[in-house]
C-alpha positions in Angstrom: 114.5 112.4 84.5 111.3 114.2 85.0 109.8 112.7 81.8 110.3 109.2 83.3 108.2 110.0 86.3 105.6 112.2 84.4 104.9 109.4 81.9 103.9 107.3 85.0 106.7 104.8 84.3 107.5 105.1 87.9 104.9 105.4 90.6 104.8 106.7 94.1 102.5 106.5 97.1 99.0 107.7 96.5 97.9 110.5 98.7 97.0 114.2 98.7 100.4 115.3 99.7 103.9 115.5 98.2 107.1 113.5 98.6 110.4 115.4 98.5 113.6 113.4 98.4 116.9 115.3 99.1 120.2 113.7 98.4 122.1 115.4 101.1 123.6 118.8 101.9 127.0 120.3 101.5 126.2 123.1 104.0 123.3 122.5 106.3 120.3 124.9 105.5 122.2 127.4 103.4 122.8 125.0 100.5 119.3 123.7 100.4 117.4 126.9 101.1 115.8 127.0 97.6 114.6 123.4 98.1 113.3 124.2 101.6 111.4 127.3 100.3 109.9 125.2 97.6 108.7 122.5 100.0 107.2 125.1 102.3 105.3 126.5 99.2 103.5 123.2 98.8 102.2 122.8 102.3 99.0 123.9 104.0 100.2 126.7 106.2 97.3 126.3 108.6 99.0 123.1 109.8 102.3 122.9 111.8 105.7 121.6 110.7 107.3 118.6 112.3 110.9 117.3 112.5 111.6 113.7 113.2 115.1 113.0 114.6 114.9 109.2 114.2 118.1 109.0 112.2 120.2 109.8 115.4 120.3 113.4 114.4 122.5 115.8 116.4 120.7 117.3 119.4 120.4 120.8 117.9 119.3 119.6 114.4 115.6 119.7 115.1 115.6 123.3 116.7 117.7 124.4 113.8 115.2 123.0 111.3 112.3 124.8 113.1 114.1 128.2 113.2 115.2 127.9 109.6 111.8 126.9 108.2 110.1 129.6 110.2 112.5 132.2 108.8 111.7 130.9 105.3 108.0 131.4 105.8 106.8 128.1 107.4 104.3 128.1 110.3 105.5 127.2 113.8 106.0 123.5 114.6 107.7 121.0 116.9 110.3 118.2 117.1 108.6 114.9 117.4 110.9 112.9 119.7 110.7 109.6 117.8 114.1 108.0 118.6 113.4 104.3 119.2 110.5 101.8 118.7 108.8 102.7 122.0 108.6 106.4 121.1 107.5 105.5 117.6 104.4 103.9 119.3 103.7 106.7 121.7 100.2 108.0 121.0 101.3 111.6 121.8 104.0 111.4 119.1 101.7 109.8 116.5 99.1 112.6 117.0 101.8 115.2 116.5 102.7 113.5 113.2 99.1 113.1 112.1 98.4 116.8 112.5 101.4 118.1 110.6 101.4 119.8 107.3 105.0 119.1 106.6 107.1 116.3 108.1 110.8 116.3 107.8 113.0 113.3 108.3 116.5 114.5 109.0 119.7 112.9 107.7 122.0 110.7 109.8 122.1 107.0 110.5 119.9 105.3 107.9 119.8 102.0 109.6 118.7 103.7 112.8 115.9 105.5 111.1 114.6 102.4 109.4 114.8 100.2 112.5 113.1 102.9 114.6 110.1 103.8 112.2 109.4 100.9 109.9 106.2 99.1 110.7 105.2 101.4 113.6 102.3 103.6 114.5 104.5 106.6 113.8 104.8 105.5 110.1 101.1 105.0 110.0 100.6 108.5 111.3 103.0 109.9 108.6 101.0 108.0 106.0 97.7 109.5 107.4 99.3 113.0 107.2 100.3 112.4 103.6 96.8 111.2 102.8 95.5 114.5 104.1 97.9 116.6 102.1 101.1 116.8 104.1 104.5 117.3 102.5 106.8 114.5 103.5 110.5 115.5 103.2 113.4 113.0 103.4 116.9 114.3 103.7 119.6 111.7 102.8 118.7 108.8 105.2 115.1 110.0 105.0 115.2 109.9 101.1 116.3 106.2 101.4 113.4 105.5 103.7 110.9 106.9 101.2 112.2 104.8 98.4 112.0 101.1 97.7 115.8 100.6 98.2 118.7 102.9 98.8 122.5 103.1 98.6 123.5 105.0 101.7 126.4 107.5 102.2 128.3 104.7 104.0 128.8 102.2 101.2 130.0 99.5 103.7 126.4 99.1 104.9 125.1 97.8 101.5 121.8 98.4 99.9 119.0 99.1 102.4 115.3 98.5 102.1 113.0 101.5 102.5 109.3 101.9 102.8 108.6 101.7 99.1 106.7 105.0 98.8 108.7 105.6 95.6 108.3 102.2 93.9 110.7 100.2 91.8 113.5 102.6 92.5 116.9 102.4 94.1 118.1 105.9 95.2 121.7 106.7 95.8 122.2 109.6 98.2 125.1 112.0 98.2 125.5 110.8 94.7 128.7 111.6 92.7 130.1 110.2 89.5 132.4 108.1 91.7 129.4 106.5 93.4 127.7 105.6 90.0 129.5 102.3 90.0 127.9 101.3 93.3 124.5 102.2 92.0 125.1 100.1 88.8 126.2 97.2 91.0 123.0 97.5 93.0 121.1 97.3 89.7 122.9 94.2 88.5 121.2 92.3 91.4 117.9 94.1 90.8 117.7 94.4 87.0 113.9 95.3 87.0 114.5 98.5 89.0 115.4 102.1 88.2 118.4 103.8 89.8 118.2 107.4 90.8 121.3 109.4 91.8 120.5 112.2 94.2 123.5 114.6 94.7 123.9 116.8 97.6 121.8 120.1 97.4 119.4 118.5 94.9 115.9 117.0 95.3 113.0 115.5 93.5 109.4 116.4 94.5 106.5 114.1 93.5 103.0 115.4 93.7 99.6 113.8 94.1 98.6 114.3 90.5 101.7 113.0 88.9 103.6 116.3 89.2 107.4 116.1 89.2 109.8 118.9 90.1 113.5 118.7 90.4 115.1 121.3 92.6 118.6 122.5 93.3 121.7 123.4 91.2 122.9 119.8 90.6 121.4 117.4 88.2 119.9 114.0 89.1 120.9 111.0 87.2 118.8 108.0 86.2 120.0 104.5 85.3 117.7 101.7 84.2 118.3 98.2 85.1 118.7 95.9 82.2 115.2 94.3 82.7 113.4 97.5 83.7 110.2 98.0 81.7 108.2 101.1 81.9 104.8 100.6 83.5 105.4 97.1 84.7 
């Protein structure tokens, strides 16, 4: 998989920071500790960390994130209370996002996350932070948001449109061999795209100079649509 990205056959958002897409977790924090440590290692530790609960995350998810990341060596930070379109336009929230050195979009309700953040000042602030070198981490629902399209955990929802920061790519989160047929079905309707299966406890990290890292104990899978052409 890494060779596909490294040869520039797939592109991602230009910026001084990193994008980290995590497929999900089998055991919150413990199962992704190596991934979280690696993400922290990429950030500017003079800047704070930020958690965004826009995917209708459980109430304690943000504080658990802050405590876990600080234990793993991250600087102090905050939960940015972006939970609807109004809070995604709040200047206080956008400033918190703009200042962050690592921004984490927690898992949960993918549709809620997309409807809350897409096309808002909050997303513009995240983009500005990424331009300035911030690491943007998307867990499950957050990974779909960072991609062009995504197959969510709940297959009844159908394929969802993300922000396109990872171009020409459909990501399948919580991916398993049993879910491969759903990813292939999505590619039948979009044959010019690449399908990436992101299992739980696995991640791909994409850097500002074409760097690619795959993290976690489980392997990612790649399936090309029948009309996918490298570099198109």
